[in-house]
C-alpha positions in Angstrom: 7.5 46.7 79.5 3.9 47.5 78.5 5.1 50.8 77.0 6.9 48.8 74.3 3.8 47.1 73.0 3.1 49.3 70.1 6.7 50.0 69.1 7.4 46.2 69.3 4.6 45.5 66.8 6.0 48.1 64.4 9.5 46.6 64.8 8.1 43.2 64.1 6.5 44.4 60.8 9.8 46.0 59.7 11.9 43.0 60.6 9.5 40.6 58.9 9.5 42.5 55.6 13.1 43.6 55.5 14.3 40.3 54.1 12.2 40.9 51.1 14.4 43.9 50.2 17.6 41.9 50.6 16.7 38.4 49.4 14.4 39.4 46.5 16.1 42.7 45.7 12.8 44.5 45.4 14.6 47.9 45.6 11.8 49.7 47.6 14.3 51.6 49.6 16.4 52.4 46.5 13.4 54.2 44.9 13.2 56.9 47.6 11.1 59.4 45.6 8.5 56.7 44.8 8.4 55.5 48.4 8.1 59.1 49.7 5.1 59.6 47.4 3.4 56.4 48.7 4.0 57.4 52.3 2.7 60.9 51.7 -0.4 59.8 49.9 -1.1 56.9 52.2 0.1 58.3 55.5 -0.7 61.9 55.7 -4.5 61.7 55.2 -4.8 59.0 57.8 -2.6 61.0 60.3 -4.8 64.0 59.8 -7.9 61.9 60.2 -6.5 60.3 63.3 -5.8 63.7 64.9 -9.3 64.9 64.1 -10.9 61.7 65.4 -9.0 61.7 68.7 -9.5 65.4 69.3 -13.3 64.8 68.7 -13.2 62.1 71.3 -14.1 59.2 68.9 -11.2 57.2 70.3 -8.1 57.4 72.4 -4.8 55.7 72.8 -3.7 53.7 75.9 -0.6 55.7 76.6 0.6 53.0 79.0 1.3 50.9 75.9 3.2 53.6 74.2 6.6 55.3 74.8 4.7 58.3 76.0 6.0 60.6 73.3 3.3 62.6 71.5 3.6 64.6 68.4 1.8 67.9 67.7 -1.9 67.0 67.4 -1.7 64.7 70.4 -1.0 61.4 68.6 1.5 59.0 70.1 4.7 58.8 68.1 4.0 55.1 67.4 0.7 56.0 65.7 2.5 58.3 63.3 5.1 55.6 62.7 2.3 53.1 62.0 1.3 55.2 58.9 4.9 54.9 57.7 5.6 51.3 58.6 2.4 49.7 57.3 2.5 51.4 53.8 6.2 50.5 53.6 5.4 46.9 54.4 2.6 46.9 51.9 4.8 48.2 49.1 7.5 45.8 50.1 5.1 42.9 49.9 3.7 44.1 46.5 7.1 44.4 45.0 8.2 41.0 46.4 5.2 39.3 44.7 6.0 41.2 41.5 9.6 40.0 41.7 8.6 36.4 41.7 5.8 36.8 39.3 7.1 39.4 36.7 4.1 39.0 34.4 1.7 40.2 37.1 0.8 43.7 35.9 -0.7 46.3 38.1 -0.5 49.2 35.6 2.2 51.4 37.1 5.2 50.5 35.0 5.9 49.9 31.4 6.4 46.3 30.4 7.8 44.7 27.3 5.1 44.4 24.7 5.5 40.6 24.4 4.9 40.2 28.1 1.9 42.4 28.0 0.5 40.6 25.0 1.0 37.2 26.7 -0.9 38.4 29.8 -3.7 39.9 27.8 -4.3 36.9 25.6 -4.0 34.5 28.6 -0.8 32.8 27.6 1.3 33.9 30.5 3.0 31.2 32.4 
């Protein structure tokens, strides 16, 4: 059962954030290109860094707590999935907050001028 420790944590994160997609209709999965860019920009550099750090002996993984499947570079499969699951959960959470607080601007999407003006002059509600 110990070999399921890491994958169970990843499953928990997905299960905990999936309702945000359904209940709040945040449409993270519907915007596949945008999600792919997030995963590429957030995940790939960390996977490469992880490979370099483990090969240099800076740290290692307790393979008794993983499924025992390694990817090229020697990382456990769960470690690679971590860099998919965590950015996905982060984007899901960000979009959930924005869905309940539509005047909250982060600068990545065009908004109606009156909403922007209200936020800038401090009259947003």
